[in-house]
VOPA-778676 format. One record per residue (C-alpha): residue number from 1; y, x, z. Coordinates in steps of 0.001 Angstrom, whole numbers, padded with zeros to 6 digits. Each point is the difference from the previous one (the first is absolute). Layout:
BEGIN
(rec NUM (Y X Z))
...
***
This chain:
BEGIN
(rec 1 (117355 -027514 082544))
(rec 2 (000370 003761 000233))
(rec 3 (000125 -000218 003814))
(rec 4 (-003205 -002032 000039))
(rec 5 (-001798 002589 -002100))
(rec 6 (001267 002793 002246))
(rec 7 (-001146 -001893 003126))
(rec 8 (-003441 -000559 -001472))
(rec 9 (-000304 003672 -000907))
(rec 10 (001092 001058 003478))
(rec 11 (-002499 -002392 001580))
(rec 12 (-002831 001388 -002128))
(rec 13 (001074 003550 000806))
(rec 14 (000056 -000695 003762))
(rec 15 (-003387 -001690 -000173))
(rec 16 (-001427 002942 -001927))
(rec 17 (001381 002534 002463))
(rec 18 (-001405 -002070 002876))
(rec 19 (-003485 -000083 -001522))
(rec 20 (000033 003713 -000857))
(rec 21 (001171 000832 003534))
(rec 22 (-002827 -002046 001486))
(rec 23 (-002540 001685 -002248))
(rec 24 (001223 003464 001021))
(rec 25 (-000132 -000934 003694))
(rec 26 (-003506 -001413 -000330))
(rec 27 (-001155 003162 -001809))
(rec 28 (001480 002184 002759))
(rec 29 (-001602 -002151 002712))
(rec 30 (-003378 000066 -001743))
(rec 31 (000189 003784 -000420))
(rec 32 (000723 000543 003681))
(rec 33 (-002794 -002414 000938))
(rec 34 (-002488 001761 -002261))
(rec 35 (000901 003375 001512))
(rec 36 (-000650 -001316 003503))
(rec 37 (-003326 -001565 -000983))
(rec 38 (-001334 003176 -001586))
(rec 39 (000984 001971 003102))
(rec 40 (-001598 -002643 002251))
(rec 41 (-003370 000022 -001769))
(rec 42 (-000158 003798 -000043))
(rec 43 (001151 000347 003612))
(rec 44 (-002724 -002338 001229))
(rec 45 (-002749 002015 -001643))
(rec 46 (001079 003614 000087))
(rec 47 (001664 002247 002572))
(rec 48 (003207 001258 -001542))
(rec 49 (001628 003116 001370))
(rec 50 (003652 000732 -000640))
(rec 51 (001738 003379 000102))
(rec 52 (002565 000471 002820))
(rec 53 (002867 000350 -002505))
(rec 54 (-000551 -003638 -001027))
(rec 55 (000714 -001125 003553))
(rec 56 (003366 001798 -000025))
(rec 57 (000936 -001446 -003371))
(rec 58 (-000845 -003445 001331))
(rec 59 (003098 000006 002245))
(rec 60 (002411 000483 -002919))
(rec 61 (-001921 -002383 -002229))
(rec 62 (000249 -002789 002582))
(rec 63 (003796 -000059 000066))
(rec 64 (000179 -000211 -003805))
(rec 65 (-002609 -002745 -000222))
(rec 66 (001564 -002120 002777))
(rec 67 (003225 -000421 -001948))
(rec 68 (-001740 -000697 -003288))
(rec 69 (-002462 -002524 001429))
(rec 70 (002640 -001973 001886))
(rec 71 (002182 -000344 -003107))
(rec 72 (-003020 -000867 -002144))
(rec 73 (-001142 -002759 002361))
(rec 74 (003447 -001546 000154))
(rec 75 (000085 -000287 -003814))
(rec 76 (-003651 -000899 -000551))
(rec 77 (000032 -002777 002578))
(rec 78 (002695 -001849 -001934))
(rec 79 (-001223 000696 -003493))
(rec 80 (-003681 -000933 000295))
(rec 81 (000305 -003289 001887))
(rec 82 (-001306 -003157 -001761))
(rec 83 (-001694 001875 -002822))
(rec 84 (-000668 -002058 -003142))
(rec 85 (-003557 -000267 -001304))
(rec 86 (000427 002899 -002442))
(rec 87 (000939 002437 002763))
(rec 88 (-002756 -001326 002249))
(rec 89 (-002522 000801 -002722))
(rec 90 (001635 003391 -000498))
(rec 91 (-000384 000712 003715))
(rec 92 (-003701 -000869 -000185))
(rec 93 (-000366 002273 -003032))
(rec 94 (001572 002961 001808))
(rec 95 (-002145 -000435 003101))
(rec 96 (-003081 -000376 -002202))
(rec 97 (000829 003333 -001653))
(rec 98 (-000939 001612 003293))
(rec 99 (-003622 -000852 -000840))
(rec 100 (000019 002803 -002589))
(rec 101 (000370 002495 002849))
(rec 102 (-001680 -001797 002907))
(rec 103 (-003242 -000903 -001809))
(rec 104 (-001060 003615 -000750))
(rec 105 (001133 001179 003460))
(rec 106 (-001921 -002747 001783))
(rec 107 (-003033 000636 -002191))
(rec 108 (-000069 003613 001162))
(rec 109 (000716 -000862 003647))
(rec 110 (-002741 -002672 000140))
(rec 111 (-002582 001802 -002133))
(rec 112 (-002270 000872 002934))
(rec 113 (000187 -003421 001659))
(rec 114 (-003212 -001386 -001423))
(rec 115 (-002180 -002951 000906))
(rec 116 (000418 -002613 002693))
(rec 117 (-000952 -000414 003622))
(rec 118 (-003632 -000831 000891))
(rec 119 (-001058 -003656 000263))
(rec 120 (-000515 -001634 003410))
(rec 121 (-003609 -000517 001095))
(rec 122 (000259 -001497 003495))
(rec 123 (-000413 -003807 -000313))
(rec 124 (002616 -000533 002735))
(rec 125 (002660 001368 -002329))
(rec 126 (-000512 -002908 -002407))
(rec 127 (000700 -002770 002499))
(rec 128 (003395 -001708 000230))
(rec 129 (002094 000206 003158))
(rec 130 (-000520 -003736 000464))
(rec 131 (-003797 000428 -000019))
(rec 132 (000021 003127 002179))
(rec 133 (002202 -001615 002656))
(rec 134 (-002490 -002893 000276))
(rec 135 (-002907 002427 000324))
(rec 136 (001735 001849 002829))
(rec 137 (000911 -003208 001851))
(rec 138 (-003581 -001273 -000388))
(rec 139 (-001303 003351 001329))
(rec 140 (-001868 000672 -003247))
(rec 141 (001921 003242 -000426))
(rec 142 (001553 002429 002430))
(rec 143 (003575 001069 -000593))
(rec 144 (-000940 003631 000643))
(rec 145 (-002602 -000152 -002779))
(rec 146 (002540 -001430 -002441))
(rec 147 (002796 002407 000928))
(rec 148 (-002370 002946 -000306))
(rec 149 (-001093 -001188 -003462))
(rec 150 (003598 000002 -001196))
(rec 151 (000799 003334 001651))
(rec 152 (-002965 001561 -001783))
(rec 153 (001181 -001488 -003293))
(rec 154 (003535 001324 000610))
(rec 155 (-001398 003476 000546))
(rec 156 (-002096 -000303 -003148))
(rec 157 (002760 -001104 -002393))
(rec 158 (003149 001595 001391))
(rec 159 (-001182 003360 -001320))
(rec 160 (000372 -001518 -003479))
(rec 161 (003031 -002257 000527))
(rec 162 (002304 001694 002525))
(rec 163 (001051 -003414 001301))
(rec 164 (000054 000559 003785))
(rec 165 (003036 001519 001704))
(rec 166 (-001422 -000088 003516))
(rec 167 (-003326 -001401 001240))
(rec 168 (-000501 -001861 003274))
(rec 169 (-003763 000208 000140))
(rec 170 (-000720 000794 003662))
(rec 171 (002494 -002525 001339))
(rec 172 (-001329 -002608 -002437))
(rec 173 (-003581 000522 001220))
(rec 174 (001190 -000298 003589))
(rec 175 (001749 -003286 -000847))
(rec 176 (-003138 -001251 -001751))
(rec 177 (-002156 000707 003057))
(rec 178 (002450 -001952 002138))
(rec 179 (-000342 -002952 -002378))
(rec 180 (-003795 000157 000251))
(rec 181 (000137 000123 003801))
(rec 182 (002370 -002957 000065))
(rec 183 (-002373 -002023 -002191))
(rec 184 (-002953 000859 002249))
(rec 185 (001837 -001512 002955))
(rec 186 (001534 -002925 -001912))
(rec 187 (-001401 -003455 000772))
(rec 188 (002383 -002232 -001937))
(rec 189 (-000356 -001544 -003444))
(rec 190 (000229 001858 -003299))
(rec 191 (002613 -002562 -001109))
(rec 192 (002296 001124 002809))
(rec 193 (-000616 003623 -000948))
(rec 194 (000849 -000754 -003624))
(rec 195 (003233 -001728 001017))
(rec 196 (001134 002764 002361))
(rec 197 (-001430 003078 -001750))
(rec 198 (-000468 -000783 -003716))
(rec 199 (-000306 003713 -000870))
(rec 200 (-002099 001014 002991))
(rec 201 (-001622 003399 -000446))
(rec 202 (001045 000476 -003633))
(rec 203 (001120 003479 -001150))
(rec 204 (003292 000041 -001923))
(rec 205 (002276 002581 -001589))
(rec 206 (003796 000070 -000011))
(rec 207 (002500 001482 -002425))
(rec 208 (001600 003018 001695))
(rec 209 (003486 -001479 -000356))
(rec 210 (-001016 -002784 002434))
(rec 211 (000019 001194 003603))
(rec 212 (-003285 000367 001877))
(rec 213 (000586 001361 003500))
(rec 214 (-000825 003700 000265))
(rec 215 (-000616 000368 -003738))
(rec 216 (002028 001622 -002759))
(rec 217 (002911 -002172 -001114))
(rec 218 (002075 002465 -002045))
(rec 219 (-000621 -001795 -003314))
(rec 220 (-000806 003213 -001854))
(rec 221 (003127 001883 001110))
(rec 222 (-000064 003673 000968))
(rec 223 (001359 000548 003520))
(rec 224 (000231 003119 002142))
(rec 225 (-001919 -001729 002784))
(rec 226 (-002525 -002816 000313))
(rec 227 (001452 -003341 001054))
(rec 228 (-002793 -002583 000386))
(rec 229 (000785 -003689 000379))
(rec 230 (001091 -000896 003541))
(rec 231 (-001237 -003570 -000266))
(rec 232 (-001806 -002327 -002380))
(rec 233 (001828 -001868 -002740))
(rec 234 (000125 -003735 000627))
(rec 235 (-002763 -000788 -002498))
(rec 236 (-002211 002750 001459))
(rec 237 (000438 -001580 003448))
(rec 238 (-001163 -003312 -001448))
(rec 239 (-002975 001626 -001719))
(rec 240 (-001079 001712 003203))
(rec 241 (000550 -003192 002005))
(rec 242 (-002331 -001776 -002451))
(rec 243 (-002680 002615 000716))
(rec 244 (000435 002351 -002979))
(rec 245 (-000577 003735 000453))
(rec 246 (002089 002503 -002028))
(rec 247 (-002101 002934 -001209))
(rec 248 (002588 001911 -002087))
(rec 249 (003509 000025 -001447))
(rec 250 (000178 000502 -003747))
(rec 251 (002052 001936 -002500))
(rec 252 (003295 -001122 -001519))
(rec 253 (002666 001662 -002156))
(rec 254 (002927 001362 001969))
(rec 255 (001877 -002923 001594))
(rec 256 (-002005 -002318 -002303))
(rec 257 (002345 000862 -002878))
(rec 258 (-002369 000322 -002935))
(rec 259 (-002607 -001832 -002069))
(rec 260 (-002238 003097 000341))
(rec 261 (-001487 001066 003357))
(rec 262 (000677 003644 000821))
(rec 263 (002240 001903 002389))
(rec 264 (000569 003520 001272))
(rec 265 (-001947 -000637 003227))
(rec 266 (-003302 -001597 -001007))
(rec 267 (-000063 000650 -003739))
(rec 268 (-001248 -002257 -002795))
(rec 269 (-002269 -003043 000410))
(rec 270 (-002561 -000544 -002779))
(rec 271 (-001421 -003174 -001525))
(rec 272 (-003656 -000606 000979))
(rec 273 (-000831 -001316 -003488))
(rec 274 (001308 003113 -001735))
(rec 275 (001329 002953 001956))
(rec 276 (002335 000896 -002870))
(rec 277 (001840 -003311 000453))
(rec 278 (002592 -001240 002444))
(rec 279 (-000478 -002619 002698))
(rec 280 (003609 -001067 -000473))
(rec 281 (002437 -000155 002876))
(rec 282 (001147 -000250 002537))
(rec 283 (-003129 -001469 001650))
(rec 284 (-002232 002415 -001910))
(rec 285 (-001903 001390 002971))
(rec 286 (-000874 -003482 001262))
(rec 287 (-001387 -001240 -003298))
(rec 288 (-001972 003197 -000619))
(rec 289 (-001888 -000462 003273))
(rec 290 (-000448 -003759 -000306))
(rec 291 (-001180 000034 -003621))
(rec 292 (-002487 002805 000718))
(rec 293 (-001485 -002061 002895))
(rec 294 (001382 002355 002653))
(rec 295 (002107 -002778 001527))
(rec 296 (-000496 -003747 000093))
(rec 297 (003608 -001165 000461))
(rec 298 (003352 001733 000236))
(rec 299 (003728 -000587 000054))
(rec 300 (002713 001367 -002271))
(rec 301 (003620 -000612 -000936))
(rec 302 (001862 -001126 -003120))
(rec 303 (003564 000189 -001279))
(rec 304 (-000824 000887 -003598))
(rec 305 (-003639 -000945 -000513))
(rec 306 (-001889 002074 002585))
(rec 307 (-002252 -002897 001039))
(rec 308 (-000752 -000852 -003641))
(rec 309 (-000067 003073 -002257))
(rec 310 (-002404 002127 002116))
(rec 311 (-002472 -002910 000452))
(rec 312 (000055 -000624 -003768))
(rec 313 (-000661 003687 -000712))
(rec 314 (-003013 -000047 002358))
(rec 315 (-001477 -003461 -000573))
(rec 316 (000695 -001705 003332))
(rec 317 (002273 -002695 001459))
(rec 318 (003480 000378 001451))
(rec 319 (002504 -002608 001102))
(rec 320 (003790 000201 000204))
(rec 321 (000826 -002936 002268))
(rec 322 (003013 -002284 000033))
(rec 323 (002962 001967 001468))
(rec 324 (000194 -000028 003818))
(rec 325 (-003493 -001469 000359))
(rec 326 (-001108 003275 001615))
(rec 327 (002042 002307 002217))
(rec 328 (001074 003292 -001582))
(rec 329 (000834 001633 003347))
(rec 330 (-001513 003457 000357))
(rec 331 (000073 001055 -003645))
(rec 332 (001294 003354 -001210))
(rec 333 (002405 -000066 -001745))
(rec 334 (001837 -002825 001718))
(rec 335 (003412 -001432 -000871))
(rec 336 (003152 -001210 001781))
(rec 337 (000903 -002481 -002752))
(rec 338 (-000934 -003574 001076))
(rec 339 (-000793 -000925 -003629))
(rec 340 (-002799 002592 -000087))
(rec 341 (-002612 -002528 001152))
(rec 342 (000767 -002253 -002966))
(rec 343 (-001458 002614 -002340))
(rec 344 (-002295 002187 002121))
(rec 345 (-003319 -001163 001444))
(rec 346 (-003102 001214 001792))
(rec 347 (-003310 -001526 -000962))
(rec 348 (-003799 000253 -000150))
(rec 349 (-002236 001873 -002442))
(rec 350 (-003652 -001068 -000171))
(rec 351 (-003142 000326 -002090))
(rec 352 (-000807 -003689 000237))
(rec 353 (002440 -002836 -000637))
(rec 354 (-001444 -002075 002850))
(rec 355 (001321 002613 002448))
(rec 356 (003659 -000418 -001025))
(rec 357 (000573 -003274 001949))
(rec 358 (-001932 001430 002965))
(rec 359 (002428 002926 000280))
(rec 360 (003152 -001954 -000854))
(rec 361 (-000638 -002575 002723))
(rec 362 (-000320 002849 002509))
(rec 363 (003192 001734 -001170))
(rec 364 (002278 -003057 -000237))
(rec 365 (003282 000223 001912))
(rec 366 (000450 -002579 002751))
(rec 367 (002964 -001742 -001641))
(rec 368 (-001272 000133 -003593))
(rec 369 (-000720 -003316 -001763))
(rec 370 (-003639 -001059 -000012))
(rec 371 (-001888 000656 -003242))
(rec 372 (-003116 -002187 -000424))
(rec 373 (-002571 002689 -000827))
(rec 374 (-002851 -002243 001126))
(rec 375 (001074 -002963 -002120))
(rec 376 (-002387 -000655 -002919))
(rec 377 (001698 000497 -003371))
(rec 378 (-000519 -002525 -002785))
(rec 379 (000290 002171 -003072))
(rec 380 (000369 -002955 -002335))
(rec 381 (003298 -000821 001707))
(rec 382 (001425 003508 -000444))
(rec 383 (002212 000965 -002913))
(rec 384 (-000858 003355 -001546))
(rec 385 (002524 002181 -001816))
(rec 386 (-000077 003487 -001463))
(rec 387 (002492 002614 -001168))
(rec 388 (-000713 003336 -001680))
(rec 389 (003195 001667 001241))
(rec 390 (003746 -000453 000195))
(rec 391 (000819 001229 -003505))
(rec 392 (002671 002416 001164))
(rec 393 (-000626 002608 -002752))
(rec 394 (-000224 002567 002804))
(rec 395 (-003534 -000633 001211))
(rec 396 (-003013 000646 -002216))
(rec 397 (-001900 -003004 -001278))
(rec 398 (-003373 -000613 001605))
(rec 399 (-002923 001844 -001538))
(rec 400 (-003201 -001521 -001419))
(rec 401 (-002010 000433 003241))
(rec 402 (002514 -001971 002078))
(rec 403 (000474 -002639 -002685))
(rec 404 (-003756 -000473 -000273))
(rec 405 (-000305 -000387 003790))
(rec 406 (002792 -002574 000148))
(rec 407 (-001430 -001906 -002954))
(rec 408 (-003332 -000070 001824))
(rec 409 (001683 -001546 003050))
(rec 410 (001812 -002593 -002086))
(rec 411 (-003176 -000870 -001883))
(rec 412 (-001884 -000487 003274))
(rec 413 (002582 -002502 001281))
(rec 414 (-000071 -001832 -003325))
(rec 415 (-003786 -000305 -000237))
(rec 416 (-000690 -000576 003704))
(rec 417 (002759 -002468 000874))
(rec 418 (001174 -001116 -003445))
(rec 419 (003521 001192 000836))
(rec 420 (002128 001758 -002575))
(rec 421 (001748 003091 001348))
(rec 422 (003475 -000359 -001447))
(rec 423 (002439 002782 -000744))
(rec 424 (002903 -000096 002446))
(rec 425 (003350 000542 -001665))
(rec 426 (002958 000851 002213))
(rec 427 (003439 000296 -001573))
(rec 428 (001551 003509 000207))
(rec 429 (-003185 001434 001522))
(rec 430 (000563 003185 -002029))
(rec 431 (002787 000926 002441))
(rec 432 (-002339 000047 003023))
(rec 433 (-000853 003677 -000537))
(rec 434 (003611 000960 000580))
(rec 435 (000589 -002693 002635))
(rec 436 (-002959 001031 002167))
(rec 437 (001025 003645 -000245))
(rec 438 (003582 -000790 001014))
(rec 439 (-001008 -002382 002786))
(rec 440 (-002388 002485 001603))
(rec 441 (002473 002885 -000244))
(rec 442 (002639 -002237 001579))
(rec 443 (-001939 000195 003284))
(rec 444 (001886 002359 002302))
(rec 445 (-001139 002287 002811))
(rec 446 (-003637 000438 -001013))
(rec 447 (-001178 003047 001926))
(rec 448 (-000366 002930 -002414))
(rec 449 (000272 003785 -000086))
(rec 450 (003808 -000229 -000090))
(rec 451 (000295 -002252 003078))
(rec 452 (002061 001618 002749))
(rec 453 (-002406 000239 002976))
(rec 454 (002838 -000543 002472))
(rec 455 (001756 -002878 -001815))
(rec 456 (-002396 -002138 -002022))
(rec 457 (002737 -001703 -002023))
(rec 458 (001223 003321 -001462))
(rec 459 (-001455 002552 -002417))
(rec 460 (000027 003759 -000003))
(rec 461 (001104 001683 -003248))
(rec 462 (-002240 -000879 -002945))
(rec 463 (000560 002725 -002579))
(rec 464 (-001238 003060 001963))
(rec 465 (-003478 -001549 000108))
(rec 466 (000159 -000835 -003713))
(rec 467 (000805 003616 -000878))
(rec 468 (-002677 001310 002356))
(rec 469 (-002539 -002264 -001678))
(rec 470 (000982 001152 -003475))
(rec 471 (-000406 003632 001100))
(rec 472 (-003285 -000624 001795))
(rec 473 (001224 000461 003580))
(rec 474 (-000207 -003605 001222))
(rec 475 (-002862 -001155 002200))
(rec 476 (000525 -003595 -001089))
(rec 477 (-001586 -001765 -002967))
(rec 478 (001941 -000782 -003143))
(rec 479 (000229 -003773 000469))
(rec 480 (001468 000384 003497))
(rec 481 (002537 002519 -001263))
(rec 482 (000867 -002214 -002970))
(rec 483 (000599 -003033 002230))
(rec 484 (003326 001445 001202))
(rec 485 (001617 000491 -003431))
(rec 486 (-001460 -003299 -001230))
(rec 487 (001424 -001881 002988))
(rec 488 (003406 001609 -000531))
(rec 489 (-000140 -000933 -003676))
(rec 490 (-000659 -003680 000698))
(rec 491 (002571 -000124 002810))
(rec 492 (002591 001294 -002479))
(rec 493 (-000584 -002832 -002484))
(rec 494 (002834 -002532 -000343))
(rec 495 (-000294 -002877 002474))
(rec 496 (000943 -002643 -002559))
(rec 497 (-003028 000927 -002139))
(rec 498 (-002298 -000390 002988))
(rec 499 (001487 -003428 000721))
(rec 500 (-000833 -001085 -003552))
(rec 501 (-003574 001196 000446))
(rec 502 (-000301 -001845 003319))
(rec 503 (001201 -003255 -001567))
(rec 504 (-002590 000427 -002751))
(rec 505 (-002620 000907 002595))
(rec 506 (000610 -003211 001943))
(rec 507 (-000574 -002067 -003139))
(rec 508 (-003233 001842 -000758))
(rec 509 (-001156 -000360 003603))
(rec 510 (000670 -003751 -000072))
(rec 511 (-001910 -000329 -003281))
(rec 512 (-003027 001717 001548))
(rec 513 (000142 -002228 003080))
(rec 514 (000225 -003160 -002082))
(rec 515 (-002785 001061 -002362))
(rec 516 (-002442 001073 002710))
(rec 517 (000891 -002776 002504))
(rec 518 (-002785 -000302 002623))
(rec 519 (-002973 -000490 -002297))
(rec 520 (000113 002754 -002622))
(rec 521 (-001042 003613 -000438))
(rec 522 (001054 002625 -002518))
(rec 523 (-002223 002680 -001570))
(rec 524 (002024 003168 -000566))
(rec 525 (-000975 003575 -000956))
(rec 526 (-000012 002625 002718))
(rec 527 (000471 002943 -002362))
(rec 528 (-000385 000556 -003757))
(rec 529 (-003321 001804 000413))
(rec 530 (-002676 001238 002447))
(rec 531 (000467 003036 002232))
(rec 532 (001270 003020 -001904))
(rec 533 (-000347 003737 000569))
(rec 534 (001837 001461 002995))
(rec 535 (003761 000572 -000392))
(rec 536 (000307 -001968 -003228))
(rec 537 (001915 -002669 001903))
(rec 538 (003075 002148 -000623))
(rec 539 (000230 -001197 -003583))
(rec 540 (-001352 -003467 000798))
(rec 541 (002156 -000789 003017))
(rec 542 (002260 -002403 -001929))
(rec 543 (-002925 -002427 000169))
(rec 544 (000860 -000644 003656))
(rec 545 (001637 -003150 -001391))
(rec 546 (-003423 -001679 000023))
(rec 547 (-000007 000389 003786))
(rec 548 (003555 -000036 001340))
(rec 549 (000776 -003352 -001635))
(rec 550 (-001928 -001749 002791))
(rec 551 (001519 002123 002763))
(rec 552 (003411 -001075 -001245))
(rec 553 (-001054 -003651 -000338))
(rec 554 (-001694 000070 003410))
(rec 555 (-003186 -001689 -001212))
(rec 556 (-003500 000488 001464))
(rec 557 (-002427 001834 -002276))
(rec 558 (-003722 000750 000117))
(rec 559 (-001395 002957 -001926))
(rec 560 (-003304 -001140 -001496))
(rec 561 (-002649 002183 -001734))
(rec 562 (-001425 -001389 -003233))
(rec 563 (-002614 002543 -000990))
(rec 564 (000090 003382 -001708))
(rec 565 (001333 001625 -003138))
(rec 566 (-002275 001595 -002580))
(rec 567 (000564 003326 001758))
(rec 568 (-001233 -001392 003315))
(rec 569 (003402 -000343 001699))
(rec 570 (000899 -003182 001891))
(rec 571 (002372 -002535 -001562))
(rec 572 (001676 -003024 001549))
(rec 573 (003153 -002072 000240))
(rec 574 (002480 -001540 002418))
(rec 575 (-000303 -003619 001135))
(rec 576 (003397 -001379 001023))
(rec 577 (001133 -003182 001765))
(rec 578 (003112 -001416 001622))
(rec 579 (001041 001034 003501))
(rec 580 (-002406 -001085 002771))
(rec 581 (-002699 -000812 -002551))
(rec 582 (-001991 003152 000675))
(rec 583 (-003110 -002146 000434))
(rec 584 (000130 -000955 -003688))
(rec 585 (000009 003554 -001316))
(rec 586 (-002830 000997 002349))
(rec 587 (-002071 -003074 -000885))
(rec 588 (000270 000864 -003698))
(rec 589 (-000934 003621 000769))
(rec 590 (-003077 -001231 001873))
(rec 591 (-000940 -002132 -003013))
(rec 592 (000267 002969 -002358))
(rec 593 (-001998 002168 002402))
(rec 594 (-002887 -002456 -000268))
(rec 595 (000388 -000239 -003769))
(rec 596 (000360 003693 -000888))
(rec 597 (-001647 001871 002867))
(rec 598 (003049 001387 001819))
(rec 599 (-000327 003471 001494))
(rec 600 (-002695 002331 -001310))
(rec 601 (-000141 003457 001637))
(rec 602 (-000026 003171 -002109))
(rec 603 (-003313 000836 -001658))
(rec 604 (-001477 -003354 001042))
(rec 605 (-000939 -003104 -001971))
(rec 606 (001038 -003586 000757))
(rec 607 (-003678 -000834 000552))
(rec 608 (-000262 002639 002729))
(rec 609 (003088 -001395 001739))
(rec 610 (-001407 -003542 -000047))
(rec 611 (-003373 001233 001214))
(rec 612 (001437 001758 003046))
(rec 613 (002560 -002700 000713))
(rec 614 (-002666 -002707 000056))
(rec 615 (-002425 001842 002282))
(rec 616 (-000926 -001983 003092))
(rec 617 (001437 001359 003225))
(rec 618 (-003438 000950 001342))
(rec 619 (-000614 002105 -003142))
(rec 620 (002959 002267 000712))
***
């Protein structure tokens, strides 16, 4: 009896020590993180000069910090794995504390960023890509006229938005004139033209991380010399082959590693609906141009929501396709790990939902399964589900604006098709926050600032760059610097714990596949609220769980706008389906576009959009 009591006491003591140790480690981690964030925000808005003596002291400080950090990571990696719900909530609390410092700093930094970009006035800018391509093929519109209209709009709004990394205006106009000359000499049918050149003469923009020959492809990284892309990425080749004309490459955070679009080369991209607010990331430059009517269609990339969060923040459509449906060749950063394509995707961003199938059919890989985009959808035969999050206790719950938008979508389905949108319940879904994080960090050999340029599979030393960043000497952004320690942390976690997560993950994945089958869609929040003020993502970043869940599950998702908040910022949600059912999510997005108006440019009413969109071709 005495031994039993002693054993129980020892067990309670060990459990208590374990919890206290975890709490201390989380506090230390949060403190370091908060220090980096404060330095990052200040460094991106003020020029800081350091006395020479600080540089000398840096050498001694490095050696001390290397030893401490390595020991700390070895302990922390084993003590914080598989956190119970109480510690997960504690982690969220500590990160949220950063708001007390970041909110006043960001208020000061963004104080002078007032207003929004001017509204478009050229009627051409209100037409969909599908309509414009028909007008060009029918010789109702010259490509040069259209390209010039978008170049003029780019010049008008980029002063406000800072979305363009490098323009391609003169070459684009030359390409447009060649299209017009070809059409003058063409004697075949417009049907043949549509089949061979579905995007003939249309101006497009491309995220800078996707290679366009001769254009910047550094993905926001500071280099000592310019190194433009030597050749087009595979999807850019397909776009050009279909007749599209790139007019610019657009801004992205360094190496696409942030949900906020800024870097030390091109600076910060602003939201056209409120210059104080973020466009999200990493496709922030693309969405800023497209939503302000300075681009009609574009392409971006997504491994943690970059084809969904930026479109939601700017009121347009984005689509993360089924894995491997599109080629990812030619993207920076790339990866040597063959599993990378299961989680990472390139995809289209558009103002009009009808343009998504148009672009996806052009970009499809040769060996990808056929997706029936042209097949009529019978909505009464579709099952509709919704979820308001994964209930992990780490992510914030959705706010009233997002809840109202999702309720509006559910109500529309109910009253239009007499179909109840049921809540989807997946067992153990609360673990998907941790699972998606672990799965994505398990990907090896993603090109990053620590990649050895001579041997891609190896890294250079991590900690010198971390110390340089803390002291303000690094030319890299915080998220890129933090990737190295974070990757080392997750690599140090016990393998047996990861195996348990994978087994749980497989069960969750199977439950999703069975629930969605081939005739169901899921409504899911994109983010807890509309676009926030610049840099405030640093205390909201734990909400990535709303996005990465579908990268981990490998499901196609369409970002769909659903109107505006009371403050005039766009709101929307994700529409999810099973693999190779991209046509379902897009069909539902098209339905909601008709019901709720879809894209509305800044400082413009829905009525104005409809008026311009419905103008006869001879009136333009």
